[in-house]
C-alpha positions in Angstrom: 89.1 98.5 35.4 91.0 97.0 32.5 87.8 96.7 30.5 87.0 100.4 31.1 90.5 101.5 30.0 90.2 99.4 26.8 86.8 100.7 26.2 87.9 104.3 26.6 90.7 103.8 24.2 88.3 102.4 21.6 86.2 105.5 21.9 89.2 107.6 20.8 89.6 105.5 17.6 88.6 107.6 14.6 87.3 104.7 12.7 84.8 103.9 15.5 83.6 107.5 16.0 80.1 106.8 14.8 79.5 103.7 16.9 76.6 103.6 19.3 78.6 103.5 22.6 75.6 103.2 25.0 74.5 100.0 23.2 78.1 98.8 23.1 78.5 99.3 26.8 75.4 97.2 27.5 76.5 94.5 25.0 80.0 93.9 26.5 78.9 93.5 30.1 80.0 90.1 31.3 79.1 88.8 34.8 81.5 86.6 36.6 80.2 83.1 35.7 81.7 81.3 38.8 80.3 83.6 41.5 78.3 81.7 44.0 75.7 83.1 46.4 75.9 81.9 49.9 72.2 81.0 49.8 72.7 79.0 46.5 75.6 77.0 48.0 73.8 76.5 51.3 70.9 74.8 49.5 73.1 71.9 48.5 72.5 69.0 50.9 75.2 66.4 51.1 74.5 62.9 52.1 77.1 60.8 53.9 77.1 57.1 54.3 78.0 55.5 57.6 80.7 52.8 57.0 79.4 50.8 60.0 75.7 50.6 59.5 75.3 52.0 55.8 72.8 54.6 57.0 72.4 57.7 54.9 73.0 60.9 56.9 72.2 64.3 55.5 74.8 67.0 56.2 74.1 70.7 55.8 76.9 73.3 56.0 76.4 76.6 57.8 77.1 79.9 56.0 80.2 80.4 58.0 81.5 77.0 57.0 80.8 77.8 53.3 82.6 81.1 53.5 85.6 79.3 55.2 85.6 76.7 52.5 85.5 79.3 49.7 88.3 81.3 51.3 90.5 78.2 51.6 89.8 77.3 48.0 90.7 80.9 46.9 94.0 80.7 48.8 94.9 77.4 47.3 94.5 78.7 43.8 
């Protein structure tokens, strides 16, 4: 919303009147770089090492666990 307000103010500037605004709108689009998809995060397989027998155990998180973890991280920030 803030980007849209700033962009609309720039459109009113008389020195920028001849700018190509459609190209400018496409050029300034920035996606959120830290957004994770649930599928992308769920593909991460963690391995745990048993302290007693030193066996490697693979641990996969469920989508519900991932969303809980992300929500807790968001609240802590």
